[in-house]
DSSP file (Angstrom, degrees, kcal/mol; ACC not computed):
  #  RESIDUE AA STRUCTURE BP1 BP2  ACC     N-H-->O    O-->H-N    N-H-->O    O-->H-N    TCO  KAPPA ALPHA  PHI   PSI    X-CA   Y-CA   Z-CA
    1    1 A M              0   0    0      0, 0.0     2,-0.2     0, 0.0    98,-0.0   0.000 360.0 360.0 360.0 139.2   13.3   19.9   -6.0
    2    2 A M        -     0   0    0      1,-0.1     3,-0.1    96,-0.1     2,-0.1  -0.473 360.0-118.5 -72.7 135.6    9.7   18.8   -5.2
    3    3 A A        -     0   0    0     -2,-0.2    -1,-0.1     1,-0.1     2,-0.1  -0.390  42.5 -89.1 -67.2 150.7    7.3   21.4   -4.0
    4    4 A R        -     0   0    0      1,-0.1     2,-0.5    -2,-0.1    -1,-0.1  -0.369  41.5-117.3 -62.4 139.1    5.9   20.8   -0.5
    5    5 A L        -     0   0    0     -3,-0.1     2,-0.1     1,-0.1    -1,-0.1  -0.678  31.6-118.1 -78.8 124.0    2.8   18.7   -0.5
    6    6 A E    >>  -     0   0    0     -2,-0.5     3,-2.1     1,-0.1     4,-0.5  -0.425  13.8-131.7 -66.7 134.0   -0.1   20.7    0.8
    7    7 A A  G >4 S+     0   0    0      1,-0.3     3,-1.5     2,-0.2    -1,-0.1   0.824 104.1  65.5 -56.1 -34.0   -1.5   19.2    4.0
    8    8 A R  G 34 S+     0   0    0      1,-0.3    -1,-0.3     3,-0.0     3,-0.1   0.699  93.6  61.5 -65.7 -17.2   -5.1   19.5    2.7
    9    9 A R  G <4 S+     0   0    0     -3,-2.1     2,-1.7     1,-0.2     3,-0.3   0.710  85.8  77.2 -79.4 -19.7   -4.2   17.0    0.0
   10   10 A L    <<  +     0   0    0     -3,-1.5    32,-0.2    -4,-0.5    -1,-0.2  -0.542  58.2 140.6 -88.6  71.4   -3.5   14.3    2.6
   11   11 A K        +     0   0    0     -2,-1.7     2,-0.3    30,-0.3    -1,-0.2   0.725  42.2  78.4 -88.7 -25.4   -7.2   13.7    3.2
   12   12 A K  E     -A   41   0A   0     29,-2.3    29,-2.8    -3,-0.3     2,-0.6  -0.617  65.6-144.8 -93.3 145.2   -7.3    9.9    3.6
   13   13 A V  E     +A   40   0A   0     -2,-0.3    72,-0.3    27,-0.2     2,-0.3  -0.948  29.4 176.4-107.5 120.8   -6.3    8.0    6.7
   14   14 A I  E     -A   39   0A   0     25,-3.0    25,-2.2    -2,-0.6     2,-0.5  -0.836  27.4-133.8-123.8 158.4   -4.7    4.7    5.9
   15   15 A D  E     -AB  38  83A   0     68,-2.5    68,-2.6    -2,-0.3     2,-0.6  -0.952  13.7-150.4-108.3 131.5   -3.0    1.8    7.8
   16   16 A L  E     -AB  37  82A   0     21,-2.9    20,-2.7    -2,-0.5    21,-1.3  -0.916  25.3-172.5-100.0 122.3    0.3    0.5    6.5
   17   17 A Q  E     -AB  35  81A   0     64,-2.8    64,-2.3    -2,-0.6    18,-0.2  -0.903  17.4-158.3-124.5 143.0    0.5   -3.2    7.4
   18   18 A R  E     -A   34   0A   0     16,-2.3    16,-2.7    -2,-0.4     2,-0.2  -0.886  31.2-105.3-115.0 151.9    3.1   -5.9    7.2
   19   19 A P  E     -A   33   0A   0      0, 0.0     2,-0.4     0, 0.0    14,-0.2  -0.476  29.5-165.8 -76.7 145.3    2.5   -9.6    7.1
   20   20 A E  E     -A   32   0A   0     12,-2.8    12,-2.9    -2,-0.2     2,-0.5  -0.999  10.4-145.5-128.4 128.0    3.2  -11.7   10.2
   21   21 A S  E     +A   31   0A   0     -2,-0.4     2,-0.3    10,-0.2    10,-0.2  -0.819  24.7 170.9 -96.2 130.9    3.4  -15.5   10.0
   22   22 A T  E     -A   30   0A   0      8,-2.8     8,-3.5    -2,-0.5     2,-0.4  -0.938  34.9-109.2-133.6 157.5    2.1  -17.5   13.0
   23   23 A R  E     -A   29   0A   0     -2,-0.3     6,-0.2     6,-0.2     2,-0.1  -0.710  32.1-143.0 -86.1 134.8    1.4  -21.1   13.7
   24   24 A D    >   -     0   0    0      4,-2.8     3,-1.9    -2,-0.4    -1,-0.0  -0.286  36.9 -85.4 -87.6-177.8   -2.2  -22.1   14.0
   25   25 A S  T 3  S+     0   0    0      1,-0.3    -1,-0.1     2,-0.1    -2,-0.0   0.674 128.3  47.6 -65.8 -18.2   -3.6  -24.7   16.4
   26   26 A V  T 3  S-     0   0    0      2,-0.1    -1,-0.3     0, 0.0     3,-0.1   0.236 123.4 -98.0-107.5  13.9   -2.9  -27.6   14.1
   27   27 A G  S <  S+     0   0    0     -3,-1.9    -2,-0.1     1,-0.3     2,-0.1   0.449  81.4 129.0  90.2   0.4    0.7  -26.5   13.2
   28   28 A G        -     0   0    0      1,-0.1    -4,-2.8    -5,-0.0     2,-0.5  -0.317  62.7-104.4 -80.8 170.9    0.0  -24.8    9.9
   29   29 A I  E     -A   23   0A   0     -6,-0.2     2,-0.4    -3,-0.1    -6,-0.2  -0.847  34.5-172.0 -99.9 130.0    1.2  -21.3    9.1
   30   30 A A  E     -A   22   0A   0     -8,-3.5    -8,-2.8    -2,-0.5     2,-0.5  -0.952  15.6-138.4-119.9 141.4   -1.4  -18.5    9.1
   31   31 A T  E     +A   21   0A   0     -2,-0.4     2,-0.3   -10,-0.2   -10,-0.2  -0.874  23.7 176.2-101.7 127.5   -0.7  -14.9    7.9
   32   32 A T  E     -A   20   0A   0    -12,-2.9   -12,-2.8    -2,-0.5     2,-0.5  -0.786  27.3-119.4-118.6 168.1   -2.0  -12.0   10.0
   33   33 A W  E     -A   19   0A   0     -2,-0.3     2,-0.5   -14,-0.2    47,-0.0  -0.945  17.5-158.9-117.6 124.2   -1.5   -8.3    9.3
   34   34 A E  E     -A   18   0A   0    -16,-2.7   -16,-2.3    -2,-0.5     2,-0.7  -0.875  18.9-132.1-100.4 125.5    0.2   -6.0   11.8
   35   35 A T  E     +A   17   0A   0     -2,-0.5   -18,-0.2   -18,-0.2     3,-0.1  -0.687  25.5 178.7 -78.0 117.7   -0.5   -2.3   11.5
   36   36 A V  E     -     0   0A   0    -20,-2.7     2,-0.3    -2,-0.7    -1,-0.2   0.834  66.1  -1.7 -86.8 -38.3    2.9   -0.6   11.6
   37   37 A A  E     -A   16   0A   0    -21,-1.3   -21,-2.9     2,-0.0     2,-0.5  -0.992  51.5-147.1-154.9 145.9    1.6    3.0   11.1
   38   38 A T  E     +A   15   0A   0     -2,-0.3     2,-0.3   -23,-0.2   -23,-0.2  -0.981  40.2 162.7-111.9 119.8   -1.6    4.9   10.6
   39   39 A V  E     -A   14   0A   0    -25,-2.2   -25,-3.0    -2,-0.5     2,-0.3  -0.849  41.6-102.8-136.6 165.7   -1.0    7.9    8.5
   40   40 A R  E     +A   13   0A   0     -2,-0.3    28,-0.6   -27,-0.2     2,-0.3  -0.716  47.3 175.5 -89.3 144.2   -2.6   10.5    6.3
   41   41 A A  E     -AC  12  67A   0    -29,-2.8   -29,-2.3    -2,-0.3     2,-0.5  -0.951  36.0-128.7-146.8 161.1   -2.3   10.0    2.6
   42   42 A E  E     - C   0  66A   0     24,-2.1    24,-2.4    -2,-0.3     2,-0.5  -0.977  27.6-165.6-108.1 128.6   -3.3   11.2   -0.9
   43   43 A I  E     + C   0  65A   0     -2,-0.5    22,-0.2    22,-0.2    -2,-0.0  -0.969  10.5 175.0-120.4 118.7   -4.6    8.4   -3.0
   44   44 A L  E     - C   0  64A   0     20,-2.4    20,-3.0    -2,-0.5     2,-0.2  -0.985  29.5-128.0-125.9 127.8   -4.9    8.9   -6.8
   45   45 A P  E     + C   0  63A   0      0, 0.0    18,-0.3     0, 0.0     3,-0.1  -0.533  28.0 175.5 -68.8 137.7   -5.9    6.4   -9.4
   46   46 A I  E     -     0   0A   0     16,-3.3     2,-0.3     1,-0.4    17,-0.2   0.614  57.3  -0.5-120.1 -19.6   -3.3    6.3  -12.2
   47   47 A S  E     - C   0  62A   0     15,-1.4    15,-2.5     2,-0.0     2,-0.4  -0.980  49.3-147.6-164.2 157.8   -4.5    3.5  -14.5
   48   48 A T  E     - C   0  61A   0     -2,-0.3     2,-0.4    13,-0.2    13,-0.2  -0.997  16.5-171.1-127.8 135.2   -7.1    0.8  -15.1
   49   49 A R  E     - C   0  60A   0     11,-2.6    11,-2.4    -2,-0.4     2,-0.5  -0.993  13.1-146.0-129.7 131.0   -6.3   -2.5  -16.8
   50   50 A E  E     - C   0  59A   0     -2,-0.4     2,-0.4     9,-0.2     9,-0.2  -0.813  22.1-177.8 -93.9 132.9   -8.8   -5.1  -17.9
   51   51 A R  E     - C   0  58A   0      7,-2.5     7,-2.5    -2,-0.5     2,-0.7  -0.958  26.2-132.2-129.5 150.0   -7.7   -8.7  -17.6
   52   52 A L  E     + C   0  57A   0     -2,-0.4     2,-0.5     5,-0.2     5,-0.2  -0.905  32.9 173.8-101.0 115.1   -9.3  -11.9  -18.5
   53   53 A M  E >   - C   0  56A   0      3,-2.8     3,-1.4    -2,-0.7    -2,-0.0  -0.985  67.1 -16.4-127.7 125.0   -9.0  -14.3  -15.6
   54   54 A A  T 3  S-     0   0    0     -2,-0.5    -1,-0.2     1,-0.3     3,-0.1   0.896 126.4 -56.2  49.8  46.0  -10.7  -17.7  -15.5
   55   55 A A  T 3  S+     0   0    0      1,-0.2     2,-0.4    -3,-0.1    -1,-0.3   0.751 119.6 110.6  60.1  27.1  -13.0  -16.6  -18.3
   56   56 A Q  E <   -C   53   0A   0     -3,-1.4    -3,-2.8     2,-0.0    -1,-0.2  -0.996  69.6-125.0-134.0 128.1  -14.1  -13.7  -16.2
   57   57 A A  E     -C   52   0A   0     -2,-0.4     2,-0.4    -5,-0.2    -5,-0.2  -0.486  31.2-176.4 -71.1 139.7  -13.3  -10.0  -16.9
   58   58 A R  E     -C   51   0A   0     -7,-2.5    -7,-2.5    -2,-0.2     2,-0.3  -0.991  18.2-140.5-140.9 130.1  -11.6   -8.3  -14.0
   59   59 A S  E     -C   50   0A   0     -2,-0.4     2,-0.5    -9,-0.2    -9,-0.2  -0.698  12.8-162.9 -88.1 141.0  -10.6   -4.6  -13.7
   60   60 A E  E     -C   49   0A   0    -11,-2.4   -11,-2.6    -2,-0.3     2,-0.5  -0.986   4.7-162.3-125.0 120.8   -7.4   -3.8  -12.0
   61   61 A I  E     -C   48   0A   0     -2,-0.5    50,-2.3    50,-0.3     2,-0.4  -0.903   3.1-155.7-110.3 125.2   -6.9   -0.3  -10.8
   62   62 A T  E     -CD  47 110A   0    -15,-2.5   -16,-3.3    -2,-0.5   -15,-1.4  -0.792  14.0-167.9 -98.4 140.7   -3.4    1.1  -10.0
   63   63 A H  E     -CD  45 109A   0     46,-3.4    46,-2.4    -2,-0.4     2,-0.6  -0.892  21.3-137.1-126.2 154.3   -3.1    4.0   -7.5
   64   64 A R  E     -CD  44 108A   0    -20,-3.0   -20,-2.4    -2,-0.3     2,-0.5  -0.973  23.9-166.9-108.6 122.4   -0.3    6.3   -6.5
   65   65 A V  E     -CD  43 107A   0     42,-3.3    42,-3.2    -2,-0.6     2,-0.5  -0.945   0.9-166.4-113.3 124.5   -0.4    6.8   -2.7
   66   66 A T  E     +CD  42 106A   0    -24,-2.4   -24,-2.1    -2,-0.5     2,-0.3  -0.944  13.7 165.5-115.5 131.2    1.7    9.7   -1.3
   67   67 A I  E     -CD  41 105A   0     38,-2.1    38,-2.4    -2,-0.5   -26,-0.1  -0.903  42.4 -90.7-134.3 162.7    2.5    9.9    2.5
   68   68 A R  E     - D   0 104A   0    -28,-0.6    36,-0.3    -2,-0.3    35,-0.1  -0.474  56.5 -92.1 -69.9 148.7    4.9   11.9    4.6
   69   69 A Y        +     0   0    0     34,-2.7     2,-0.3    -2,-0.1    -1,-0.1  -0.346  47.1 179.4 -60.9 140.3    8.2   10.2    5.2
   70   70 A D    >   -     0   0    0     -3,-0.1     3,-2.4     1,-0.1     4,-0.1  -0.934  28.1-144.6-147.4 119.6    8.3    8.1    8.4
   71   71 A S  G >  S+     0   0    0     -2,-0.3     3,-1.6     1,-0.3     4,-0.2   0.749  98.1  69.4 -61.0 -23.8   11.4    6.2    9.5
   72   72 A R  G 3  S+     0   0    0      1,-0.3     3,-0.3     2,-0.1    -1,-0.3   0.715  98.8  52.6 -63.4 -17.9    9.2    3.4   10.8
   73   73 A L  G X  S+     0   0    0     -3,-2.4     3,-1.8     1,-0.2    -1,-0.3   0.260  72.7 107.1-102.5  10.9    8.3    2.6    7.2
   74   74 A S  T <  S+     0   0    0     -3,-1.6    -1,-0.2     1,-0.3    -2,-0.1   0.712  80.1  52.4 -65.5 -19.8   11.8    2.4    5.9
   75   75 A E  T 3  S+     0   0    0     -3,-0.3    -1,-0.3    -4,-0.2    -2,-0.1   0.373  79.6 131.0 -94.6   3.8   11.5   -1.4    5.6
   76   76 A M    <   +     0   0    0     -3,-1.8     2,-0.2     2,-0.1   -58,-0.1  -0.313  28.1 151.6 -60.4 135.4    8.2   -1.2    3.6
   77   77 A D    >   -     0   0    0     17,-0.2     3,-1.8     4,-0.0    14,-0.2  -0.794  60.8 -64.8-148.6-168.4    8.3   -3.4    0.4
   78   78 A G  T 3  S+     0   0    0      1,-0.3    13,-0.2    -2,-0.2    16,-0.1   0.548 121.2  67.3 -67.6  -7.8    6.0   -5.3   -1.9
   79   79 A S  T 3  S+     0   0    0     11,-0.1    -1,-0.3    13,-0.1    -3,-0.1   0.664  89.9  82.1 -83.6 -15.4    5.0   -7.8    0.9
   80   80 A W    <   -     0   0    0     -3,-1.8    11,-1.4   -62,-0.1     2,-0.3  -0.246  64.5-156.6 -80.5 171.9    3.2   -5.0    2.8
   81   81 A R  E     -BE  17  90A   0    -64,-2.3   -64,-2.8     9,-0.2     2,-0.4  -0.947  12.6-127.0-144.4 166.8   -0.3   -3.7    2.1
   82   82 A I  E     -BE  16  89A   0      7,-2.7     7,-2.8    -2,-0.3     2,-0.5  -0.954  15.4-159.4-115.7 134.6   -2.4   -0.6    2.6
   83   83 A R  E     +BE  15  88A   0    -68,-2.6   -68,-2.5    -2,-0.4     2,-0.5  -0.972  11.7 176.5-114.2 124.4   -5.8   -0.7    4.3
   84   84 A Y  E >   - E   0  87A   0      3,-2.6     3,-2.2    -2,-0.5     2,-0.3  -0.896  67.2 -57.9-126.3  99.0   -8.1    2.2    3.6
   85   85 A G  T 3  S-     0   0    0     -2,-0.5   -70,-0.1   -72,-0.3   -71,-0.0  -0.518 120.2 -20.3  62.6-124.3  -11.5    1.6    5.4
   86   86 A S  T 3  S+     0   0    0     -2,-0.3     2,-0.3    -3,-0.1    -1,-0.3   0.440 119.9  99.6 -92.4  -0.6  -12.7   -1.7    3.9
   87   87 A R  E <   -E   84   0A   0     -3,-2.2    -3,-2.6    25,-0.0     2,-0.4  -0.659  57.5-156.8 -91.0 142.8  -10.5   -1.4    0.8
   88   88 A I  E     -E   83   0A   0     -2,-0.3    24,-3.7    -5,-0.2     2,-0.4  -0.965   4.7-166.5-119.5 134.4   -7.1   -3.3    0.6
   89   89 A F  E     -Eg  82 112A   0     -7,-2.8    -7,-2.7    -2,-0.4     2,-0.4  -0.984  14.3-141.0-121.3 128.0   -4.3   -2.2   -1.7
   90   90 A S  E     -EF  81 110A   0     20,-3.1    20,-2.6    22,-0.7     2,-0.4  -0.749  24.4-124.4 -85.1 130.8   -1.3   -4.5   -2.5
   91   91 A I  E     - F   0 109A   0    -11,-1.4     2,-0.9    -2,-0.4    18,-0.2  -0.630  17.0-144.3 -78.7 130.3    1.9   -2.5   -2.6
   92   92 A D        -     0   0    0     16,-3.0    16,-0.4    -2,-0.4     2,-0.1  -0.823  58.7 -44.3 -98.2 100.1    3.8   -3.0   -6.0
   93   93 A G  S    S-     0   0    0     -2,-0.9   -14,-0.0    14,-0.1    15,-0.0  -0.332 101.3 -23.8  80.5-161.0    7.5   -3.0   -5.3
   94   94 A T        -     0   0    0    -17,-0.2   -17,-0.2   -16,-0.1    14,-0.1  -0.758  68.1-115.1 -93.3 130.0    9.5   -0.7   -3.0
   95   95 A P        -     0   0    0      0, 0.0     2,-0.5     0, 0.0    12,-0.2  -0.253  31.7-118.0 -60.2 151.7    8.1    2.7   -2.2
   96   96 A R  E     -H  106   0A   0     10,-2.9    10,-2.5     3,-0.0     2,-1.1  -0.826   7.1-143.5 -99.9 126.2   10.1    5.6   -3.5
   97   97 A N  E >   -H  105   0A   0     -2,-0.5     3,-2.8     8,-0.2     8,-0.2  -0.780  40.2-119.6 -82.6  99.9   11.6    8.1   -1.1
   98   98 A I  G >  S-     0   0    0      6,-1.6     3,-2.0    -2,-1.1     5,-0.4  -0.188  82.9 -17.4 -56.3 122.8   11.0   11.1   -3.4
   99   99 A E  G 3  S-     0   0    0      1,-0.3    -1,-0.3     2,-0.1    -3,-0.0   0.661 106.2 -88.7  55.1  21.1   14.3   12.8   -4.3
  100  100 A E  G <  S+     0   0    0     -3,-2.8    -1,-0.3     4,-0.1    -2,-0.2   0.810  96.9 130.7  50.7  31.4   15.9   10.9   -1.3
  101  101 A A    <   -     0   0    0     -3,-2.0    -1,-0.1     3,-0.2    -2,-0.1   0.441  69.6-127.7 -95.4  -1.3   14.8   14.0    0.8
  102  102 A N  S    S+     0   0    0      2,-0.2     3,-0.1    -4,-0.1   -31,-0.1   0.877  83.7 102.2  53.7  40.5   13.1   12.0    3.6
  103  103 A Q  S    S+     0   0    0     -5,-0.4   -34,-2.7     1,-0.4     2,-0.3   0.697  81.2  12.7-115.3 -40.6   10.0   14.1    3.2
  104  104 A Y  E     -D   68   0A   0     -6,-0.3    -6,-1.6   -36,-0.3     2,-0.4  -0.988  54.5-146.7-141.6 147.5    7.5   11.9    1.2
  105  105 A F  E     -DH  67  97A   0    -38,-2.4   -38,-2.1    -2,-0.3     2,-0.5  -0.929  13.1-155.8-105.9 139.0    7.1    8.3    0.2
  106  106 A E  E     -DH  66  96A   0    -10,-2.5   -10,-2.9    -2,-0.4     2,-0.4  -0.981  14.7-170.3-113.9 123.6    5.4    7.6   -3.1
  107  107 A I  E     -D   65   0A   0    -42,-3.2   -42,-3.3    -2,-0.5     2,-0.5  -0.941  15.8-151.2-118.6 131.0    3.8    4.1   -3.2
  108  108 A V  E     +D   64   0A   0     -2,-0.4   -16,-3.0   -16,-0.4     2,-0.3  -0.903  30.0 172.3 -98.4 127.8    2.3    2.4   -6.3
  109  109 A A  E     -DF  63  91A   0    -46,-2.4   -46,-3.4    -2,-0.5     2,-0.5  -0.977  28.2-141.5-140.7 149.1   -0.4    0.1   -5.2
  110  110 A T  E     -DF  62  90A   0    -20,-2.6   -20,-3.1    -2,-0.3   -48,-0.2  -0.936  30.8-114.6-112.5 131.2   -3.1   -2.1   -6.8
  111  111 A E  E    S+ F   0  89A   0    -50,-2.3   -50,-0.3    -2,-0.5   -22,-0.3  -0.452  81.1  39.8 -67.9 131.5   -6.5   -2.4   -5.3
  112  112 A G  B    S-g   89   0A   0    -24,-3.7   -22,-0.7    -2,-0.2    -2,-0.2  -0.180  95.0 -68.2 111.3 155.6   -7.2   -5.9   -4.1
  113  113 A A        -     0   0    0    -24,-0.1     2,-0.1     1,-0.1   -23,-0.1  -0.457  56.6-101.1 -76.3 149.4   -5.3   -8.6   -2.3
  114  114 A K        -     0   0    0     -2,-0.1     2,-0.3     1,-0.1    -1,-0.1  -0.389  35.8-119.4 -67.5 146.6   -2.4  -10.3   -4.2
  115  115 A E              0   0    0      1,-0.1    -1,-0.1    -2,-0.1    -3,-0.0  -0.640 360.0 360.0 -86.7 147.4   -3.2  -13.7   -5.6
  116  116 A S              0   0    0     -2,-0.3    -1,-0.1     0, 0.0    -2,-0.0   0.474 360.0 360.0 -74.4 360.0   -1.1  -16.6   -4.4
C-alpha cells in the first residue's frame, strides 16, 4: 500500500485543462482550453531526451506529476494538458489512479505543447 503523500510535497498549483473545439468567425475550428480543476501538485523531472528535429537539437523533459484524486478528473487522458504558470505540459497517456485507491493520480507529462 502506498504511503500517504505528505501535504508539504504538493507545493505547486497547476491547472488541468481539456481541449474544447469551437467554430471561429469564418467557419474554421479553433481549439481553446477549459480549466477543469486547479489543484496542488508535486512535479518531478524523471528523464531528459535529446532529439534532432529539423536539423535543430531539442531537449524533451518528462515529468511525473502527482495530485490528490479528484472525481472531476476521471475522464483525463492524453488530449488534456497541465498549465503551471507560463509552462505547458502535454499529458502522456492516461493518468494512473495509484493502487486504484482513489487517493492520488500519477501523471506522466512532457514539457511543451504537442506537435500536430
